[in-house]
N, C-alpha and C positions, 0 to 999 in steps of 0.2 A: 622587594623587601629591603628594610633598612640594614645598616651594618651590624647592629646588635642582633638582628634576627639571622643574618648570614653567619655570624659567629656562633650563635646557638645551634643552627642547623648543621654546620660543618665541624664544630668542636674546635675551631681555630680561633685564637684570641683576637680581639679587635686590634691589639698592638701589632700582631703578626700580619693581620690583613692590611693595616696601614703601611707596614714595611713593604709588603709585596706590591702594593699600589705604587709606592715611591720608587721601587726598583723596576717597575714596568713589567713585573711578572704576572700581575693581575690587571686586566683591563679596567679602566675607570668605569664607575657606574654612571647611570643617567642622572645628571644634575637635577635636583628638585629644589635647591635653595643655595645660599652662599656657602653653607657647610654641610649640606645634606645631599645624598645621592641614593638612587634606587638600584638594587642589585637583582640579578635574575639567576635562573638555574644554570646558566653558562658560567657564572661566577662560582657557584657551588661545585660544578664539575672541575673547574680549574684549581680550586683549593684542594679538592680531593686528590687530584693529580699531583700537585706539589707535595702534599703530605705523603702519598704513597712512594713517590720517587725518593723522598728524604728518609722515610722511616723503613720502608721495605727494601728498596734497592740501595739505601744508605749513600745516596749521592750528595755531595756538598752543594750548598746553596748556589755557589758560583756556577757549577755545572748545570744545575736545573735552570738557572737564569739564562744561560747560553742556549740550552735546548728550547726553552719557551720563546726566546727571541727569534730563533730560526722558525719555530712553529708559526709565529705571528707574521713572519715575512713571507708573503705569498710568492715571492720570487725564488725562494728556495724550493727545489723540486722534491718530491716524496723520496726518491732513492737517496738523496743527500740527507734527508731527515733520518732515514733508517741507518745510514752510515754514522751520523752523529750520535744516534741512540746507541749503536754498538761501541762507538768511541768512549762513551760515558762509563762503560763497564769493562772495557778492555785496556790493557797497558799498550801504549804505542811502542812498537819495537823497531830497532834498526836491524835489518836482515842482510846477510852476506849474499853475494852473487849466487853461490851454490844453493843456499836456502831458497832464494827467489826462484831459481830454476826448478827446484824440487816441487815447489807449490805450483808453478806454472804448468809443469808436466802433469801433475795430478788433476788440476782443474780442467786442462785440455782433454785429458782422457775421460773425465766425467762429463764433459760438455757443460760445465758450470761457468757462469759469468761472475767473477769477483774481481773488481778493479784492483790494481796494485796499490792504489792510494787508500783502499779500505783497510781499517785496522784489523779486520778479519783476515785479510791476506797476509799481513805481517805476522799475526798470531799463528796461522797455519804454517807459514814458512818456518817460523821458529821451532815449532813442534816437529815438523818433518825433518829439520836439521838434526834435532836430538835423536830421533829415531834412526836416521841415516848413520850417525856416528856410532850408534850401538848396533849397527848392521841389522836393524829391524826393517821389515818391508815398508815401503812408502807408496806402493802402487795400489790401484783399486782392488785387486784381488786380495792383497795382504791386508788391506784395511776394510775388507768387506763387512765384518761384524759392526764396526763403528759407523760405516757409511749407511748400513741398513738401519741402525738405531737412530742416526741423525735424520734420515728420511722419514721414519715413522713419527718421531717427535715433531718434526717440522709440519707434517700433515695435520697432526693434532693441534698444534699451535695456530696454524692458519685458520682453523675453525673458530678460534677464540679471539683473534685480533679483529677489532671492530673497524673494518675498512670503510664503512659507510658513515662513521661518525666524524668528529672533528679531527683536525690534524693533531691536536694535542692528545686526543685519546689514542690515536695511532702510535705516536711516540711513546706514550705511557705503556701501551700494551706490548710494544717491542721490548722496551727496557725491562718491565716487570716480568714479562713472559720469559725472556732470555735469562734474566737473573734467577728466577725460580727453577726453570728447567735445568740450568747448570747445577744449581745447588741440589736439586732432586736427583739428577743423574749421578753426580759424584757421591752423594749419600747412599743411594741404592747400590751403587757399585761397591762401596765399602761394606755395606750390609751383606751383599752377596759373598764378599770375600770372607767376612766373619763367619757367615753360615757354612761356607765350604770348609773353612779351617776347623770349625767345631765338628763337622761331620767326619772330616778326614783324620784329625789329630785328637779329637776329644776335648772336653773342657777341663 
C-alpha cells in the first residue's frame, strides 16, 4: 500500500508517518520509485503500537523511540526488552541497603528471580522500606493477599501477551497490559473502599 493508504488505514497522518520514518521508529517501505515506497501490514502494526504506547500508556515519543530501537536490535534479549518495558512506566529509584535487603529477602522466600538492576526491584524495595518503617509486615505471610492477587492477575495477563508475534507486539503487550492492570487494580481497590465505607458508615 502507498503512504496515503497507510495513513487512511491507521488514522495516522502522513506527516506523522514521515516523522516516524525519519526517526527510525518505523521501518522504511520497499522503494518503488525515487519518492515512492510500498508499505505492508507490518507497518500498520508498528503504527498502531506507537499510537497505543503514546495515547493509552501516555509514553513520551523519546521513550517509545528507545523501546522500538531495542525491539529492532536483535542483539537485545527478550528479558532485557521486558525490563525496558517496565522502565518506561516505572520511576527509577535509588534504594538504601536496608530496602535492598528487604526486597532480596522477600524474593528469596518466594523463589522469584528479579535482578537488582530491574526497575521492578527498586520499586519493590522502596515500597517494602515504607512498610517496614510503619512496622507493617514485609514477609510472604504478611503480604499473602497482595501476592495472591498479583499471581492471579499475572496468570490472566500471560494469556493475553502475544508471545508468538513480533518483538514489538511483545513490548506493546507488556507495557499496555501492565499499565492497564495497575490502573484497574488501583481503581477497583478504591471502589471497594468506597463500597465498604458506604456499607459501614452510610451515605
